[in-house]
C-alpha positions, 0 to 999 in steps of 0.5 A: 723789353727785348723780343728775339725772333727765331725765324732765321733758324727756319730759313737756314733749315729751309736753305740747307734742305734745298741744298741737300735736295739739289745735291741728291738730285744731281747725284742720281744718274738720269739714264742707264748710260750714266749708270755705267759711267765710272764712279766719281771720287767721294766728296768730303762732308760739309759741316754747317754750324749755326750762329746765334745772331739774335742772341748776340744782338740782344747781348750787345743791346743789353751791354749798352743798356747796363753801361748806360744805367751805370753811367746815369747813376749820379752816385756811381763812378763807372770810368773803371768798370766794363760791362760784358753780357753773355746770354743775358748774364752780365759780368762787371769787371774793373775797379770800384772805390769801396764795398758800397760802390760794388753794391750799387753796381750790382743793384743798378745792373740787376734792375735793367730789363733782360738781365738774368743775373749779374756776376762781378770781377771787381777789385775794391779800392785799387784806384790811387791807393798805395 
């Protein structure tokens, strides 16, 4: 089971609030003499974007877990299958021998804890066939 902490977003919000407060304090003139000073050129706005570090770490762990589950199954040949995960959705890509292998890959992937759904972009029977 994977637990994701979202406390990093409140830390980022607190930091951003502190920066904005410091900027507002700096921009307000401290005395009447400064109020008569010529106006400074306007500053460009700062754009801050948040990234999902916790989700990325969870997706990377889920990718490893699904790949390990596929490799551990004695009835599935995983050498031509790659696993990627985005927001808990597993995507299997590559080549499998037959329809049975496709079903096995889907079953194994769906059984890994944390998987929301499985999609596949697998080619059937493309290995060594003429």
